[in-house]
C-alpha angles and dihedrals in degrees: 000000000000111000102181118154096221133042118255122219119208102228126158106203133153112264133185126198107220100174131023115183106322095330127099107229140168111216125154126220145149130242119239098185139352134203133173089264103043153334137248114211144158125239138167093236132061115235127210107279109237092010129121119270135189119200138170122218116203105225097171124006100164132082128008096313112068112185126186131175114221110203135188121197147121131277108245100171139012122180131176112243124216116293094245091061120099095235126050103216140039108210131193116200134174122242104222101154133010143173134191116241115203125188145144 
């Protein structure tokens, strides 16, 4: 039985990791599910387990109103996915702080 405190929403959205630990990076990924406390996503690179992470989730990339969600959290789990999958790692990260980024 699943006893999570917050509801998870199965959303597949583009995601980019912009900071892993103390390094500035640019790694692409895709969300698998999102809750108010964290996100599960796939990426081709393995982050530092337990380390800080900054990631941007693309909520709307079409039309005149581009909206991204910039998140800061901590990596709580990273597991290698099967070799036939397109991404190498499934990563769970907390969502401790966030801000909406709007642009054209």
